[in-house]
N, C-alpha and C positions, 0 to 999 in steps of 0.2 A: 621829818625823820623817816617817813615812809619812802620818800624819793631817794634819800641817801642809802637806805637799806636796799632798795632795788638796784642801785648802782654797785653797791658792795657785793651783792649776790652775782651781778653781771660780771664783775672782775673774776670771781671764783669760777664761774662757768667758762669764761674765756680761757682761764688757766687750764681747766680740765680739757678744753678743746685742743690745747697744745699737746697734751699727753695722748689724747685719743687720736689726734692726727698722726703723731709719730708711730703709734701702734698700727694704725690702719695702713699707712703708706709702706710699711714693711712687707705687706702682703698684696697691696693693691696699687696700681699706678697712680701717682699723684694727680695727674690731669683728669682721670676718670673719677677720682675721689672728689675733686673740686666741682666737676660738672654735676654729678649726681647729688652731692651734699647740698649745694646751693639751690638747685632746681627744686628739690624736695623741701628745703627750708622755706623757700618763697611760697610754696603751696600750703605749708603749715600756717603761715601768716595770712594767707589770702582770705580766710573766713572773717578775719578781724577788720578787713579794709576793702572788700570787694565792691561795696556800694559807693564809697568815695572814689575808688579807682575808676569806676564806670563814668563818673562825672568829670574826670580830668580832661583837659584839652590835649590835643595831639602834641602841641609844643611842650607841655609839661611832662608828658610821657617821654618824649625824646630827650628832654633835659636830664631827667632822672636816669634813663637808660645810658645816656652818654657818660654821665658821671660813673655809673656802674661799670662801664668798660674799663676805666682806670683801676677800679677796685678789683675787677677780674684779673687784669694783668698783674697787679701787685700780688694777688693771692696765688697765681700760677707760679710766679717767681718764688714766693714764700714757701709753697708746698714742696718745690724742688729743694730748697734750702733745708727744710725739715727732713726730707728723705736722706740727705747726705751728711747732716750735721751729727756730731757726737755730743753736742751740748745744747739742749733746748733752752736752758736758762740764759745762756749767752745770746741766743737768737732773740729771745723775748726782750732782753734789754736793748739790743741793737734796733729791733723794730720799734721800741718805744721812742727812739730818737726822731721818729716821724713828726712828733709834736714840736721838736726844735727845728727840724728842717722846713716845716710848713711856712714860717714867716719868710724865709729866703725864697721859697717857691712862689709865694704871693708877690714878692718883689719882682721876680723874674717874669711872671705871667701878667700881672696887673699893675705893676709900678707902685705897689703899696709898700712903703719903706718900713722895715721892722722897727719896733720900739726899742728903747734902751735895755729892757729886760732881756731881749734876745741877745744883744751883744755881750751882756754879762754872763749869760748862761752858756753861750756857744763855746768859749774856751774850756769850760768845765766838762762839757759833753765830749769834746775832742779828746781831752785827757782821759776820760772814762773809757772812750772807745779804744784808745791806744793801750790802756792797761788790760782791757779784755782780749784784744786781738794779738798784741805783740808779745806773747808769752814765750815764743821760740825765736827771739831776735826779730829782725825786720821781715817776718814772713806772715802773711795773712792767709788763713784757710779759705778754701773755695767757698764753703758755706757762708762764711762771714761776708764775703763780697756779695753773695746772693741776698743775704738778709739786709745788707745796706742798700742794695738796689731796690729791693721790695719796700724798704722804709721810705726811700725817695719817691717811689710811685705812690705809696700810701699818702705821702704828704700832698701830692697833687690831688688825690681824691679828697683829702680833708679840705683843701682850699676851694675846690669846685663844689663840694657838698655844702660848704658854708654859703657860697654864692647863691645856690638854689633853695636854701632852707626857708626863705621867706615866701617862696612861690608854691611850694608843695608841702602838704602835711608830712611830718616825719615818718609815720608808719607807712603811708602810701609810697614815699620815696624809698624806704628801706626794702619794701616788698618788691618793687620794680628793680632795684639795684641788685638784690639777691638773685632774682630771676636772670638778670643780665649777666651776672657772674657765672651762673650755671651755663648760660648760653655761650659765653666766651670760652669756658672750659670745654663744652661740647664740641664747638667748632675746632678747637685745638686737637681734641681727640680724633675727630674725623680726618684731619690732615696728617697726624702723626701715627695713628694706629698703634697705640701702646700694647705691650704684651698682655696676653690673656691671664686671668687669675681665677682662682676657685673661691667660692663663698663658703664660709664655715660659721659656726655659732659665735665664736669669739670675734671674728671680723664684723659680723652683723651687729653684735652688741655694741662694740665701740663705734661703729658707723652711726647707729641710732643715737648714741650719746653725743657724738660730734654734730649731728644734724639737728636733732630736736632740742637738746639742752644747750650745747655750746654755740649754736647758730640762731635758731628761731627764738628760743626762750631768752637767750642772752641779749639779742638785739631788741626784743620786745621790752624786757626789763630796763635796758639801757635807755630806750626812748621814753618810757614812762618816768624813769628817774630824772632824765634831763629836763622834762617838763616841770618838775617839782622843785628843783634846786637851781641855784645860779651857776653860771658856766664855770667859774673858778672852783667852786666846791666840787662840781662834777669832774673837772679835770684832775683835781687832787685825789679823788677816790679812784679814778680810772688808772692812775699810775701805779696802783697796787698790783695790777695784772702781772708784770714781770716778777714781782716778789713772790706771789702765789705760784707762778710757774717754776721758779727756782726751788721752792719748798717741795712741790709735788714731783718734780723731776728727780730730786734727791731721794724722796721717800718711795716713789713708785717705780722709778727706772734705775735706781741705784747710781745716779750720776755723781761723779766725784767733781767737786768744784775747787779749783786752785785758789789760793789766797789772793793772788794778783787779780784773777778774774772777778773774785768776789769784791775786791776793792774797786775794780772798774765799774761793776754794777752799782755799787754804792755811790760812786761819783756821778754816774749818769742819773741815778735817782735824785741826787742833790741838785743837779743842773735843772732837771724838770721841775723840782719843787721851787727852786729859786725863780725860774722863769714864770711860773704861775703866780707866785706871791708878789713878785715885782710888777707883773702885768696888772694885777689887781690894785696895787697901790697907785700905779700910774693913772688909773681911772678915777 
């Protein structure tokens, strides 16, 4: 129960991260936000794992950092989508499709054929995506394309992260990956030189929430939770994230959700639920 509770809290923190990110990027360039947020988040986790990090071989460090590059690219695309979207909840549901896209990614990269559960869930997820995006006829908003691209990149990260999970302790891997995300963001900032911004108390408060709570604490609780419960239970709990994001965006940002988009989110949720349950039965 403790592990399940940790995961439950992690989904809430992740949802708050969506809200905090939307507020922060309204005043701060998204690339600068990603770079500083994840570099600081890795430093917050460092005291919990610095001894084991010191014992890692160079190959293990390179593997974790290499996987972190894909997470960094996914998050740079994601933060741009957050900055231009009018619907955070819509983005959260589209991003959750990474779990459905991942089996196809594994098939393309490593010739691992998806199981039957994937083929049952895929049509449902496509219908859900169409309901959410095609509210104005056959027109897809710019932010929706970015969220979908970020979801595809995140699926690559999922697949590669699974590959290295047996070689590196989760907390070590997460710390290195968060640092790499910050580094990728920092390199992007150096080349693009985003516009200057001014710090204020509101911006700092939401930045702290997104860095300490929605990143460092979220990933720490998620790791501890995944150690204590089986993978299927963890996945079921983690798909609550877009639900919380929808509720918080309505309550805190006054987001209006159309019935068709709400139906699309429900269909995507059902596709994820079906995929996880059928995968569990297949085992």
